[in-house]
VEXDREN-2710 file (C-alpha; in Angstrom, 1 decimal):
% VEXDREN-2710
k/r/px/py/pz
1/MET/0.0/0.0/0.0
2/SER/1.4/3.4/-1.0
3/SER/1.7/6.0/1.7
4/THR/2.1/8.5/-1.2
5/GLU/-1.6/8.4/-1.9
6/ILE/-2.4/9.2/1.7
7/GLU/0.2/12.0/1.8
8/SER/-1.3/13.5/-1.4
9/CYS/-4.7/13.7/0.2
10/MET/-3.3/15.0/3.4
11/SER/-1.6/17.9/1.6
12/TYR/-5.0/19.1/0.3
13/PHE/-7.5/18.1/2.9
14/ALA/-5.9/17.8/6.4
15/ASN/-6.4/21.5/7.4
16/ASN/-5.6/21.7/11.1
17/MET/-6.8/18.2/11.9
18/ILE/-3.8/16.2/10.7
19/ASN/-4.0/13.2/13.0
20/GLN/-7.7/12.8/12.7
21/THR/-7.6/13.1/8.9
22/LYS/-4.8/10.5/8.7
23/LEU/-6.7/8.1/10.9
24/TYR/-9.8/8.5/8.6
25/LEU/-7.8/7.9/5.5
26/ASP/-5.9/4.9/7.0
27/LYS/-9.3/3.3/7.8
28/PHE/-11.2/4.0/4.6
29/TRP/-9.0/5.0/1.7
30/LEU/-9.1/2.6/-1.3
31/PHE/-5.6/2.3/-2.5
32/GLU/-5.1/2.3/-6.3
33/GLU/-3.5/-1.2/-6.5
34/GLU/-6.6/-2.8/-5.0
35/MET/-8.9/-0.4/-6.8
36/TYR/-7.6/-1.4/-10.3
37/GLU/-7.2/-5.0/-9.5
38/VAL/-10.5/-5.7/-7.7
39/TRP/-13.0/-2.9/-8.1
40/ILE/-12.5/-1.3/-11.5
41/PRO/-13.3/-4.6/-13.2
42/LEU/-16.5/-4.9/-11.2
43/LYS/-17.4/-1.2/-11.9
44/ASP/-17.0/-1.8/-15.6
45/LYS/-19.5/-4.6/-15.4
46/ILE/-22.1/-2.4/-13.8
47/PHE/-21.5/0.8/-15.8
48/LYS/-21.3/0.9/-19.6
49/PHE/-18.5/3.4/-19.9
50/PRO/-15.1/3.8/-18.1
51/SER/-16.0/7.5/-17.5
52/LEU/-19.5/9.0/-17.7
53/TYR/-18.6/12.6/-17.5
54/GLU/-19.1/13.1/-21.3
55/LYS/-22.3/11.0/-21.3
56/GLU/-24.5/13.7/-19.7
57/ARG/-26.7/14.0/-22.8
58/SER/-27.7/10.3/-22.6
59/CYS/-27.9/10.0/-18.8
60/LEU/-30.2/7.0/-18.8
61/ASP/-27.8/4.9/-20.8
62/PHE/-25.2/4.5/-18.0
63/PHE/-25.8/1.0/-16.8
64/SER/-25.7/-2.6/-17.9
65/SER/-28.5/-3.3/-20.4
66/ASN/-30.5/-5.4/-18.0
67/PHE/-30.5/-2.8/-15.2
68/ALA/-33.7/-0.8/-14.3
69/THR/-33.0/2.8/-13.4
70/TYR/-34.4/5.8/-11.6
71/THR/-33.1/9.3/-11.4
72/ILE/-33.5/12.2/-8.9
73/THR/-32.0/15.6/-8.6
74/GLY/-28.6/15.5/-6.9
75/GLY/-26.0/17.8/-5.4
76/CYS/-24.0/15.7/-2.9
77/LEU/-22.8/12.2/-2.4
78/PHE/-25.1/11.3/0.4
79/SER/-27.5/12.7/2.9
80/LYS/-27.8/11.0/6.3
81/LYS/-31.1/9.4/5.2
82/SER/-29.9/8.2/1.8
83/TYR/-26.7/6.7/3.4
84/LYS/-28.7/4.9/6.0
85/ASN/-31.3/3.6/3.5
86/LEU/-28.6/2.4/1.1
87/THR/-26.7/0.5/3.8
88/LYS/-29.9/-1.1/4.9
89/ILE/-30.3/-2.5/1.4
90/MET/-26.6/-3.6/1.3
91/LYS/-27.0/-5.5/4.6
92/LYS/-30.0/-7.4/3.2
93/MET/-27.9/-8.3/0.2
94/LYS/-25.1/-9.4/2.6
95/GLU/-22.6/-7.0/1.0
96/LYS/-19.5/-6.1/2.8
97/TYR/-18.2/-2.9/1.3
98/LEU/-19.6/0.4/-0.2
99/ILE/-17.2/1.4/-2.9
100/ILE/-16.9/5.1/-3.9
101/ILE/-14.7/6.0/-6.9
102/GLU/-14.4/9.4/-8.3
103/ASP/-15.0/9.7/-12.1
104/TYR/-12.0/11.4/-13.6
105/LEU/-12.5/11.9/-17.3
106/ASN/-8.7/12.3/-17.5
107/PRO/-6.4/12.2/-14.4
108/ASN/-4.6/15.2/-15.8
109/ALA/-7.8/17.2/-16.5
110/PRO/-10.6/16.3/-14.1
111/PRO/-13.9/18.2/-13.8
112/HIS/-12.3/20.2/-11.0
113/THR/-8.8/21.2/-9.8
114/ASP/-9.3/20.6/-6.1
115/GLY/-6.9/17.9/-5.3
116/PRO/-6.5/14.2/-6.2
117/ALA/-9.2/11.8/-7.2
118/LEU/-11.1/10.4/-4.2
119/HIS/-11.7/6.7/-3.8
120/PHE/-12.9/5.0/-0.6
121/LYS/-13.9/1.6/0.6
122/ILE/-16.5/1.9/3.4
123/PRO/-17.4/-1.2/5.5
124/VAL/-21.2/-1.8/5.4
125/GLY/-22.6/-1.1/8.8
126/LEU/-20.4/1.9/9.5
127/LYS/-22.4/4.5/11.4
128/TRP/-23.1/7.8/9.6
129/SER/-21.4/9.7/12.5
130/ASN/-18.2/7.8/11.7
131/PHE/-18.5/8.2/8.0
132/TYR/-19.4/11.9/7.9
133/ILE/-17.3/13.8/10.4
134/LYS/-18.2/17.4/9.8
135/GLU/-15.0/18.8/11.3
136/LEU/-12.8/16.9/8.7
137/GLN/-12.3/18.7/5.5
138/ILE/-11.9/15.4/3.6
139/CYS/-15.4/14.4/4.7
140/GLU/-16.9/17.7/3.5
141/GLU/-15.0/17.3/0.2
142/LEU/-16.2/13.7/-0.3
143/ILE/-19.7/13.8/0.9
144/LYS/-21.1/17.4/0.7
145/ARG/-19.2/19.5/-1.7
146/PRO/-20.9/19.4/-5.1
147/VAL/-17.9/19.5/-7.5
148/ARG/-17.1/15.8/-8.0
149/ASN/-18.8/12.9/-9.8
150/PHE/-18.7/9.5/-8.3
151/PHE/-19.3/5.8/-9.2
152/VAL/-20.9/4.1/-6.1
153/PHE/-21.6/0.4/-5.9
154/GLY/-21.3/-2.7/-3.7
155/ASP/-19.4/-6.0/-3.9
156/SER/-22.5/-7.9/-5.3
157/GLY/-22.4/-6.0/-8.6
158/ASN/-26.2/-5.9/-8.7
159/TRP/-26.6/-2.2/-8.4
160/GLY/-24.8/1.1/-8.8
161/LYS/-25.2/4.8/-8.5
162/TYR/-23.7/7.6/-10.5
163/ILE/-23.5/10.8/-8.5
164/ALA/-23.4/13.6/-11.1
165/ASN/-22.6/16.6/-8.9
166/ASP/-20.6/18.4/-11.5
167/PHE/-23.1/18.1/-14.4
168/GLU/-24.7/21.3/-15.6
169/TRP/-27.8/19.9/-13.9
170/PRO/-26.8/17.7/-10.9
171/LEU/-28.4/14.3/-10.8
172/GLU/-28.3/11.0/-8.8
173/ILE/-28.8/8.1/-11.2
174/THR/-29.4/4.6/-9.8
175/GLY/-29.3/1.3/-11.6
176/TYR/-30.2/-2.1/-10.2
177/SER/-31.1/-5.6/-11.2
178/PRO/-34.8/-6.0/-11.8
179/GLU/-35.2/-8.5/-9.0
180/LEU/-34.1/-5.8/-6.5
181/LYS/-36.9/-3.4/-7.5
182/LYS/-39.1/-4.1/-4.5
183/ILE/-36.3/-3.5/-2.0
184/PHE/-35.1/-0.4/-3.7
185/LYS/-38.6/1.0/-3.9
186/LYS/-39.1/0.4/-0.2
187/HIS/-36.1/2.3/0.9
188/PHE/-35.9/4.9/-1.9
189/TYR/-39.4/6.2/-2.5
190/PHE/-39.3/9.9/-3.4
191/PRO/-42.3/12.3/-3.3
192/LYS/-43.7/13.8/-6.5
193/LYS/-42.0/17.1/-5.7
194/TYR/-39.0/15.6/-7.4
195/ARG/-41.0/15.2/-10.6
196/LYS/-41.9/18.9/-10.4
197/ASP/-38.2/19.7/-9.9
198/LEU/-37.4/17.8/-13.0
199/LEU/-40.1/19.4/-15.1
200/SER/-39.0/22.9/-14.0
201/GLU/-35.5/22.3/-15.4
202/ARG/-34.8/22.8/-19.1
203/SER/-32.5/19.8/-19.6
204/ASP/-31.9/17.7/-22.7
205/CYS/-32.4/14.5/-20.6
206/ALA/-35.3/15.7/-18.4
207/GLU/-37.9/14.2/-20.7
208/LYS/-36.2/10.8/-20.7
209/ILE/-36.0/10.9/-16.9
210/ILE/-39.7/11.6/-16.6
211/ASN/-40.5/8.7/-18.9
212/GLU/-38.7/6.3/-16.7
213/TRP/-40.0/7.7/-13.4
214/ASN/-42.6/4.9/-13.3
215/PHE/-40.3/3.1/-10.9
216/LEU/-41.4/5.4/-8.2
217/GLU/-45.1/5.1/-8.9
218/LYS/-45.9/1.5/-9.9
219/LYS/-46.6/-0.9/-7.0
END
């Protein structure tokens, strides 16, 4: 495991909490060697494209062809509620890890200029209070700051999320195997105000999103 990766993150995100930031990274950082050997091959089975940053105009065509999808307005990686709901689903599927990999279109020219690409391996069951530590700059950067796009998935390979914070119109796009529809609907039902939000936006993909919104309404 390369300490250089940790040091690179520390140089951007440690602020005055050096020891606490290092402890967080030591626990949850996904090192590149493991990422490319284990998790990128699984990611590429879930998502159709190595990078989705250029695919904004066809935002419903992100996932494996047999995946159902739903889309909501986005803006951050997780809220407390969405994190808890997702980890409930993952526990039921007996998954062990929540994988978070930033989508860099090009490592030398990412969608932002705020430090290195972020990639984390979070054990399922980790409490929100231990995942999101508000005082740590690295947590704010990862979870709340709307400048990065992320691939999010579990070790089953049966679902995935694309967190499109840096699109012109921020979206959270979820794909899942059809047999998981019931469990996803139970934990991720969104009120119709999201439909209104979508209709209020003048986006090239808004009409497509509305057309597949039936996931949220069919029993």
